[in-house]
C-alpha positions, 0 to 999 in steps of 0.5 A, spaced: 799 209 402 799 204 398 804 203 392 801 201 386 803 197 382 809 196 377 805 195 369 810 195 363 809 197 357 813 194 351 812 197 344 816 192 339 820 194 332 825 189 328 831 193 331 829 196 337 825 195 344 821 202 346 819 200 354 814 204 359 814 203 367 809 205 371 807 209 375 814 211 376 814 213 368 821 211 366 823 210 359 827 206 356 830 203 349 833 196 348 836 193 341 831 188 339 837 183 340 840 177 345 845 182 349 839 188 349 834 183 351 838 180 357 839 187 359 832 188 359 831 182 364 836 184 368 833 192 369 826 189 369 827 184 375 830 190 379 823 193 377 819 187 379 813 188 375 806 185 377 805 185 368 809 186 362 805 188 357 807 187 349 803 188 342 802 182 338 807 184 332 807 178 327 812 174 332 817 179 333 815 180 340 816 173 342 824 173 344 823 178 349 817 176 351 819 169 352 826 171 356 821 176 362 816 169 362 822 164 363 824 170 368 818 169 373 815 175 370 807 175 367 807 177 361 801 178 357 800 179 349 795 183 347 791 185 340 794 191 337 787 193 336 785 193 342 790 198 344 789 203 339 782 203 340 784 204 348 789 211 345 783 214 342 778 213 347 784 217 352 785 222 346 792 219 346 792 220 337 799 221 337 803 216 335 812 214 337 815 208 338 816 211 346 808 214 346 806 207 344 810 204 350 807 208 354 800 207 352 801 199 352 803 200 360 796 204 361 792 199 358 795 194 362 794 198 368 788 200 366 785 194 364 788 188 366 790 183 361 791 177 363 798 173 362 798 167 359 803 162 357 809 165 353 812 159 347 819 157 351 825 157 346 823 149 344 817 151 342 819 157 338 823 153 334 817 149 333 812 155 331 817 157 327 817 150 323 810 150 323 808 156 320 814 155 314 810 148 313 804 153 311 807 157 307 810 151 303 803 148 303 800 156 300 806 156 295 804 149 293 796 151 292 798 156 288 803 153 284 798 147 283 793 153 281 798 156 275 800 150 272 793 148 268 792 156 266 801 156 265 803 157 258 807 151 256 813 154 254 813 155 262 809 149 265 815 145 266 819 150 270 812 150 275 812 142 276 819 142 277 817 148 282 812 144 285 816 137 286 821 141 290 816 144 295 814 138 295 821 135 297 822 142 301 815 140 306 817 132 307 823 135 310 820 140 314 815 135 317 821 129 319 824 136 322 818 137 325 816 130 327 823 129 330 823 134 335 817 132 338 818 125 338 825 128 342 821 130 348 818 125 352 813 131 354 811 132 346 811 126 344 805 124 350 801 130 348 801 128 341 800 121 342 793 124 347 791 128 341 791 124 335 788 118 340 781 122 338 778 120 331 779 126 326 786 129 330 792 126 325 799 129 325 798 136 322 793 137 327 795 135 333 802 139 332 799 145 331 794 145 337 800 143 340 805 148 338 800 154 336 795 153 342 800 151 348 793 153 353 790 147 351 789 142 357 790 148 362 784 153 361 777 152 362 772 150 356 769 156 355 776 161 355 779 155 350 773 156 345 773 163 346 781 164 345 781 160 338 775 163 336 769 159 336 766 161 342 758 164 340 759 171 342 752 175 343 750 180 337 742 183 340 742 190 337 737 195 336 732 190 332 737 184 332 736 179 337 737 171 338 744 172 333 750 169 334 756 170 331 764 168 331 769 171 330 776 173 332 781 167 336 788 164 333 786 163 325 791 158 324 788 153 330 781 154 327 782 152 319 786 146 323 781 145 327 776 146 321 779 140 317 779 136 323 771 137 325 770 135 317 774 127 319 771 127 325 764 128 323 765 122 319 770 118 323 768 119 330 762 117 333 761 123 338 761 129 333 757 125 328 752 124 332 752 132 334 752 134 326 746 129 326 743 132 331 744 139 330 742 139 322 735 134 325 734 140 328 734 145 322 740 148 324 745 151 318 750 146 315 755 152 317 753 153 324 753 146 325 760 145 323 762 151 327 758 147 333 762 141 332 769 145 332 767 148 338 765 140 341 771 137 337 776 143 342 772 141 348 774 134 348 780 135 346 782 141 352 778 135 356 783 129 354 789 134 355 787 136 363 786 128 365 792 126 361 787 121 359 786 118 351 780 117 347 779 111 348 778 111 356 776 117 356 769 119 358 765 122 352 764 130 353 
């Protein structure tokens, strides 16, 4: 009799990690701390799992997922909505941390989500800094929008806060720059991406940090991962309608800004945009197509390790 593979589901909370191991049905709980994660890693090494599944929980899952991936275990981080839909489909309507861990394990056993790259410790630091940069930019935009409408008595305070945010943004940018330059591998990848017209430092860092699959995944899969792949919506009387949705919003936003610059500065993207508009495509449709083409070019360059100047146009 063939022994079924071991599949582990882990429900993540701020304080605890609830674990369920199939087919044994063993449930356990560990603290979501350095010591707890170390104990969890030791326990799972003895189990030899074929797959460890986490739900994406606003980055709370990353320390444990990174530790298990570094220990050589295949880790998949999945969309919580998909797990909840699976639970409803199987009639599991109750919800506790222990039950969630069991449902996650069953989801992994039945649907086999693909293991993906999990950020290592260095990448987690960079992700934290990049997330902080986005927060600072968001706060600065909000304060600038308030400035004109603010009462004269409050404007000085708003201006001072904008100045403070600007200074903090400079500090975070310098830290990001220094960390990337300190690593030969990061430095080389950053230079490759920035060799493409339209891709600047912020776009390059976003792709490097938030899209580690770049250069290791085929073109259709990377487009779907980011959320710029056209998906069929043929139902009823609706035919030949394609939409893009899902994916990684921060990466997609950075790619959108890069495509705006590339339509002006990159001959391949510019010609592609003009061709689509000449065929009657709407501006937004042409824009998304340019985002996808730019992503494919960047993916090919990352795969080949060849800068734009010496790469074949994709």
